N, C-alpha and C positions, 0 to 999 in steps of 0.2 A: 479571136484566137483563144483556144481553150487553155486554161491554166494547167501547168504541170504540177503534179503532186509534190509536196515538199519532200526532200530527202529524209531518210530516217534519222532520228536523233539517237544519241547514245547515253546510257545511264549506268549507274552502279547502285545496287540495292544491298543492304547489309542485314544479316540475321545472325543471332547467336545460335550456334549449332545445337545447343541444349534446348532451345525453344523451337526452332524450325531449321532443319539442316538441309544441305544439298541432297542428301539421300532421301529425305522426306519429299522434297520437291520432285526429284526424279521418279519416285514411286507414284506420286499423284499426277505427274505430268503437267498439271495446271493448278494455279492457286490464285485466290484473291489476296492481294498484298495489303493486308489490313493492319491495324494497330499503330499506324504512324501518328504520333502526337506532337510533332514539331512543325511550326508554321512554315519554315523554309522547306522542309521535306514535303509538306502538303502542297506548296506551290509547285514543286518539282513533279509531284504526282499529277497535278492539274495540267501541267505542260506536256505530259506524255501523250504520244499519238499511237494509234494502232500501227504495228509493224516496227516500232522503235526497238533498237537492240539494247540488251541489258547484260551487265556483268553481275554474277551472283558472288558475293563476298561473305565468307563466314568469319565473324568477328570473335572477340574474346579469346577462345582457346586455339582456334585454327589460324586466324589472321592471314587469310589468303583468298584470292579469287579462285573459285572452284569450278565455275562453269558459266555458260551463257543462257540467256532466255530472250523472249520477245514479248512485247506488249500485244495482247490480243483483244483487250477491251479497255477503253479509256475510262477516266474517272467516273465513279459512281459512289453513292453513299456507303460509308463503311458501317456494316451491320454490327461491328463490335463497339460502336460509339453511338448508340441511339440518342436522338435529340441533339446531337452535336453537328457541327459543320465540318466533319472530317470525311475524307474520301479514301477509296481504294482503287486499284487497277487490277485487271486480270493478267497474269503472266503465264506463259507457256514455257516449260523447260526446254532448253536447247541441248547443246553438247557439253559434256564434262571436259575439262581441260586435262590433257594427258599428264601434265605437270602443273599442279596448283601454283599460282604466282603469289608468293608470300609478300607480306607487307615489307619485309626486309629487302626483297628483290625489287619491289616497286621503288623503294627509297634509293636503291643503288643504281637505278636506271635513269640516266640523264634525260631521256625523252619523256619520262613520266613525272618529272619534278614539279610540274604545275597541276597535277591531279588534286581534286578536292579532297580525296582520301588522305592526303598528307597535310592539308591545311585545315580541313573541317572534319576531323577524325570521328566526331560523334554524330554527324549527319547521316541518317539512315537511307536517304534517297538522294543521290548526287548526280549532277550532269557530268558527262565524260566527253572529251573531244573524240571525233572520229579517228584521229591519228593515235590517241592514247588507247582507245578501244582496240584498234588493230594491233598495236604493239603488245598489249597484254595478251591478246589471243595468240599472237606469234610466240611470245615467251612461253605460254602455256602448252603450245604444241611441241615444244622441245626443239 
């Protein structure tokens, strides 16, 4: 009996808009997610599979989920860290959320109380449950 492909996983990636914004990502349409230098975040990058769904969160000044993306290439050596054991993934921009979902809104939403965003606020690549991903997207749709 042939095995069925695993269902897509869900993730959240964070970026400071002054460094790499949602507008930059939409303009480029695809980017190598480089520069991750946290061991837990690296493990998350290594766990990503092609087709996984991603929330794009602008941190620091915006503090909101701005849009969606998808993993189009799994972990490969991060060219910004030569000689190191760091990885990147290739992401493709998806849709902008009509209404960005702010950190305050995530905190106020009972269905999102378990998100890593609230527990591990500094982690730049985080797993998200399918239910939390869907809820954020619904909130962002208005």
